[in-house]
N, C-alpha and C positions, 0 to 999 in steps of 0.2 A: 435362707436356706430354701430349695427348692422342694416341691413336692415328692419329687422323684427321691431327692437324695433323702426327706424324710420317711418316706415308706421303706428304703434301705436301711436306714438305720433302726425301724422299728422291725424289719425283720431279720435282721442281725440279732435284735436284743430278745426276741421271742426264741430263735435258735440257740441263743447264750445259755438262756433262761433252760430250756428245754435239756441242754446237753448237762448244766449244773444238776437238775432232776436226776439225769441218769447217771450220773458219776456218783451221788449219794445212794441212789437204789442200789446200785452194782457191789455197794459195800455193804448191804445191810443183808438179812437174813433168806431174804425172797429174790437173791442175786440167781440163782440156780434156774429157778421158775421163770425167770424175766430174761434169760438168755436170747433166745431165740427172736424175741420182740427189741431186745436191744441191739442186737446185729442187725435186723432188719431196719433199724433206723439208721446207725451208722453206714450202712450201705446205700440208702438212698441218696445221699447228696454227697458230695466233696464237702458242701459248707457243714454237714453233719460233723463228719469227723476231722474237720479245722476247729468247730466249735468243744469239740471233746477233749482234742490235746490242749486246747485253752484252760479249760477245766482241771484236766489233771496236771499242767504246769502250776497251776495257782494253788489245789486243793488234795494233790494228791503226792505229795514229795515225802513222804513216808509211809511204813509198812504196819500192818496190824500187828501187835504182838500176841503172843499165845497168852492168855490169862490163865494166872495158877488156881487150883481150885480153890472153890470160895467155903469161906468158913461161915459159921452163923454170928447174927450180929444182934445186938440189944437195942429195940427201938425206946428212944427217950420221950419224952411226954410233947417237947416242942419236935416241930417238923422239921426242925434246924437241926434234928439227930441225925440225918443223913450222915454226918460226919465221924459217925461212931466208926469204931474198930470194927474189924471182919472183912466182910464181903467187900465194903468201900476200899479198902487197901488192894484188893486182888483187882476190883474192877479198874481200879486208877490208875494202874501201871498204863503208860505210855511213852512215846518215842517224841521226844525234840528236835526239831532242826531249824535251822535258819532258812527264812525264804530270802531274805537281803540280807547278808552279811554287814552289818553297821560299821562304819568306819573305825569307830573310838570306843564304842561299847565293848564287853567281853563276850569272847566268842562262844557261842551257844554249845550247851553238851550234846552230841548226837548220841549220847547213847540212852539207853532206857533209863526212866527214872521213876522211884517209885514214889506214889505220894501217901504220906502218912494222913491220920485222921487229923483235922485240924489245919492241915498245912494249905498252902496255895500256889498256884504257878505266876511265875511273875515273867515279864520283860524288862532290861534296863533301858534306859532312854539309848533310842536310836536304834531299837530291835525290831524287827517284827518275825514272830517264831509260830509255827504250827505244832500244834501237841495232838498226836492221835492216839484216841481212846480205844479200848478194846473191843467196844459193840459197834465199831466200823465207824464213828461219827469223830469229827475233827474241830480241833478249837485253834482260830487263830488269833494271837494276841497281837495288839499294836502297841507301838511306842509307851513304856511307862504304864502297864498294864498288869493286873493283877486279878485272878478268878480262883475260887474254890471249886474243886469236883469231887465229886462221891456217888457212888451207884450202888443199888441194892437190888433185892430181889424183885423189887414191885415198882420202882423209879429209877430213872436217870436224873439227875438235877445238880445245877452248877449255880456260882454265885457271885457276880461281876462286883468286884470290890472297888476296882479304878480303872479308867482307860476305856479301851473300844475292844472288842472281839468280834470274829465273823466265824458262826457257829453253821457248820454242815452235818446235820443230825438223818443219821442213819434208822432206816424203818426197821423196827420190830415190834414187840408185845407191850414194851415197856414205856410209858409218855416219857417226853424228855423236857425238862424245865429248867428256863434260865432265870435266876432273880436277879434282879438291880433295883437299889434303892426299895421303893414302895410297891414296884409292879414285877410282872415275871410273865417271861414268853411259853407258852408251851404247844407241843407240836408232836407229831409222831416221824414227820418226815418233812423238813424243810431245809432252807440256807437263808440265813438271816443278819445283819448284824445289829450290835447292840451297844451303846456306849453313853459317856459321860460328854454331852457336847458341849457343857457348861458346868462349873462344879457341882450345883445340885440340881440337873436336869439332865435328865435320859432321852436318848432318841434310839428308836428302833426302825429298821428299814429291812422289811421282807424282798429278799432277792428272787427266789422262786420257793414253790411247795405252799402247803397251807400251817399256819399259825395264829394262835390267839393270843391276846394282851389281856392281861388282868391283873388286879390289885390283890395283894397279900391282906395282911391283918385290917380288916375296914371296919369302923363303928357302923351300926346297923343303919344310922340315920343316915350317913352317907355312901351306903354300899352302890359302887358301881359292878356292874357283871362283866364278864371276859366280852371281848368283841375282837372279830377277826381281823389281822392285818391285810391290809392289798397291798402288792406289788406296785411300786412307784410311788405310793402314799405313807412317806413316814410318818410315824405319830412320837411325840413327845408328853412327858407329866416330869412332875417334880420328885426328886429323890424321895422328900420326906413326905410326900402323899401322891397317891393316886390318882390325877385328874389329867387323865389322857385327851389329847387334842390333836387336830392335824398338824405338821410342824409347819409352818410359813416361813423361816428363815432362808437364808441362801441356801441352795440345794447345789452341790457340785456332782458330777459323775464321778463318783467315788469306787465304781464296780471294781477296779484293779487295784485299791488301795493295798491289798496283800502283797502286790508287787511294787509297790512302792509310787505308782503312778494317779493321779487325780487330774480330773478335766473341767475348767472353770469357762462359763460363758464370759463373765466379768467379774473380776475381782480388783480389791485396789491392792498395791504390792505390797502397803503394810501389813495387810489381813495376808497376804499369800507368804510373807517372809514369815508371819507367826506361825503359819502351816508350816512350814520349812523347818522351823527352829524346834519342831518336835522331835525331830531326827539329829539336829546337828548340835554340836559339840568341840568348840565351843560357838555359840550363836551367831547368826546372819544379823548385821545391824545397820540400820538405816542414819545417815548424818544428819536427814532434815525433815519436820513433817510432809512439806511439799512433796518430797520424792515418796512417802508413804502412800499419799493421796493418788500417785498415778494410778491408772486402769488397766487390766491386763486380762486377756484371754487365752487360752489353750491348753495344752497339756504338758505337764511338769511330773518330771520325779522328784518328789520330793526327798527321797531317802540318800540320794547323790548330793551331798552338799557343796561340794566343790565344782561338780559340772552347773547346778542350778544356781549357783551363785555369779558364775562366768557367764552363763547364756544370758540372765537376767540382766546384768550390766551391759551387754552386747545389745538388747533388745532396746533398752531405755539409753544408752551411750553415757554408763556409769562407770567410775572408776572402781577396782577393787584391790583395797587394800586389807592386809593381815595385822592384825594388833593384840596384842595378849588377851584381850578381854574377848577376842571374835572378829568375825571377818564383815568388814566396813564396805558399803556400798555408797557413792558419793557421787554428785553431778560433776561434771570436768570444770 
């Protein structure tokens, strides 16, 4: 890549991050006061309008529902008592929509869904779904994901139980906390991804805004204070213990994963197929290990199984065959 192309990519990334920040802020309680500044930014460049339209397509496909009148709640001794009845029920009324209608997964319910105390939001295999919270924030759940949501008068708190989520936090007086495993992300206004990149490992990536990551209950001898997240520098920690460190594994450009797109500089075909199989049913299968070792780079829509399989076959001159247990790719 030339320096000119690199500079263009950096410029686009900055504009997109700013657009996402505006998208979140304009759904917060300060939207009216920020209107003039927002309009000036939009009018400053056609690129700004294009980036904001992109942010709306990805994160704004639902509407905020009116919150019922809050009722009193009981606080329990454990901090996880935010799942108690009352305000949590009212504040967790949200709208679920399909971002990418899955090919074989059940169709999402597009009507309002009241979340009862102790219940959770979930996606089926192959689904990517946005949930709009009544505070203006949104949660996008990846395939096979589950999260608990509750709010009260003092905080907004979620807990990721499996899979992956993109959280767009609208600014207001209450802190917004997302727990996963032994750690938690806290912010007032940010956009970030959090998920289980392996069964017992949590990966957190800040897309825009400001947020900090810290441990939940920790022994005093091993206490680690919270630390700020940095854009472009994902952090990982064990699900069972908060031991954060910079993520050094293979990093793809997955900013557009809520629309099904991921870009890889280089990845083995076997690993790429494994990613696509998070959405495929039945799965894509490779006939031999040598095929799986082939290297590939590019931008792929992982949620479109049929197109993914056919284009991958064209790229490597493979055959595609449908069998009861899956879609097979094999050498000619």
